[in-house]
VMD Tcl script that draws the C-alpha trace (Angstrom):
set ca {
  {-28.39 -116.62 -118.07}
  {-27.46 -113.64 -116.02}
  {-23.99 -112.15 -116.01}
  {-22.40 -112.53 -112.54}
  {-21.87 -108.77 -112.27}
  {-25.45 -107.90 -113.26}
  {-27.59 -106.67 -110.40}
  {-30.86 -106.34 -112.31}
  {-32.55 -109.65 -113.13}
  {-35.59 -108.31 -115.02}
  {-36.49 -109.90 -118.33}
  {-35.28 -108.85 -121.76}
  {-37.74 -108.31 -124.60}
  {-36.67 -110.54 -127.47}
  {-38.48 -111.49 -130.66}
  {-37.65 -114.49 -132.83}
  {-39.17 -115.16 -136.24}
  {-38.84 -118.82 -137.18}
  {-39.96 -120.00 -140.62}
  {-41.91 -123.20 -141.41}
  {-38.57 -125.01 -141.95}
  {-37.55 -124.17 -138.36}
  {-34.93 -121.70 -139.59}
  {-34.43 -118.58 -137.47}
  {-34.99 -115.67 -139.85}
  {-34.87 -112.75 -137.40}
  {-33.88 -112.00 -133.85}
  {-34.57 -108.68 -132.17}
  {-33.69 -107.80 -128.61}
  {-35.08 -104.63 -127.11}
  {-33.77 -102.92 -123.99}
  {-36.02 -103.55 -121.00}
  {-37.10 -99.92 -121.07}
  {-38.34 -100.14 -124.68}
  {-41.50 -101.93 -125.77}
  {-41.74 -104.01 -128.92}
  {-43.15 -102.51 -132.10}
  {-45.70 -105.02 -133.35}
  {-46.17 -103.16 -136.65}
  {-42.46 -103.62 -137.36}
  {-42.69 -107.33 -136.55}
  {-45.59 -107.72 -139.00}
  {-43.69 -105.71 -141.62}
  {-40.73 -108.09 -141.30}
  {-43.00 -111.13 -141.64}
  {-44.57 -109.60 -144.78}
  {-41.12 -108.85 -146.22}
  {-39.82 -112.35 -145.52}
  {-42.88 -113.96 -147.09}
  {-42.58 -111.75 -150.18}
  {-38.86 -112.28 -150.66}
  {-39.26 -116.04 -150.21}
  {-41.74 -116.11 -153.10}
  {-40.18 -113.58 -155.49}
  {-36.56 -112.72 -156.37}
  {-36.73 -109.25 -154.82}
  {-35.45 -107.36 -151.79}
  {-37.27 -104.80 -149.69}
  {-35.73 -101.34 -149.26}
  {-35.50 -99.22 -146.14}
  {-38.89 -98.34 -144.63}
  {-40.67 -100.67 -147.06}
  {-44.31 -101.45 -146.34}
  {-46.54 -103.85 -148.30}
  {-47.47 -102.28 -151.63}
  {-44.31 -100.18 -151.95}
  {-41.85 -100.74 -154.76}
  {-39.14 -103.33 -154.21}
  {-35.54 -103.80 -155.31}
  {-34.30 -106.22 -157.94}
  {-31.28 -107.81 -156.20}
  {-27.82 -107.53 -157.80}
  {-27.87 -111.29 -158.46}
  {-30.48 -110.63 -161.18}
  {-29.05 -108.85 -164.22}
  {-30.75 -105.75 -165.57}
  {-31.39 -107.62 -168.84}
  {-33.12 -110.45 -166.95}
  {-35.12 -107.95 -164.89}
  {-36.29 -106.14 -168.03}
  {-37.11 -109.47 -169.69}
  {-39.26 -110.41 -166.70}
  {-40.77 -107.04 -165.70}
  {-40.52 -104.98 -168.91}
  {-40.75 -101.21 -168.66}
  {-41.66 -101.44 -164.96}
  {-37.93 -101.63 -164.13}
  {-36.61 -98.30 -162.87}
  {-32.81 -98.33 -163.15}
  {-31.21 -95.90 -160.68}
  {-27.72 -97.47 -160.81}
  {-26.49 -100.77 -162.23}
  {-26.88 -102.24 -158.75}
  {-30.11 -100.43 -157.79}
  {-33.23 -101.28 -159.80}
  {-36.78 -100.86 -158.54}
  {-39.98 -102.57 -159.65}
  {-43.53 -102.45 -158.34}
  {-44.15 -105.09 -155.71}
  {-45.01 -108.32 -157.55}
  {-48.22 -110.14 -156.76}
  {-47.37 -113.50 -155.22}
}
mol new
graphics top color blue
foreach p $ca { graphics top sphere $p radius 0.5 }
foreach p [lrange $ca 0 end-1] q [lrange $ca 1 end] { graphics top cylinder $p $q radius 0.2 }
display resetview
C-alpha cells in the first residue's frame, strides 16, 4: 500500500523472522536509504533459538558465547540451584550466567 500523498513508490526493506510454529518473532523495517545488516539478523535468530531452549534473556549487544541474563521470572535461589556459583548477581533483577549449552 502506498499513502495517497506519497510521491516515491520505491520499495521498503523489511525483514520478518517467523518461527516453525508460524509465529512472527521479529519485524524490522529499514529506510530505503539504509541496507539490511545480515549479521544482526543472524544474531537475532541465534538469540531467539537460545531463549526458546533455555530460560534466559540476551543483553544488549549480545553475541553467541557471551554471558546471558537470568530473567526476573526466575528467582535468584532457583538460578543458584540450577547454575551454582556461575550466577553473577548485579542487582536482584539483574543476574548473569555464562551462556548455557543447548
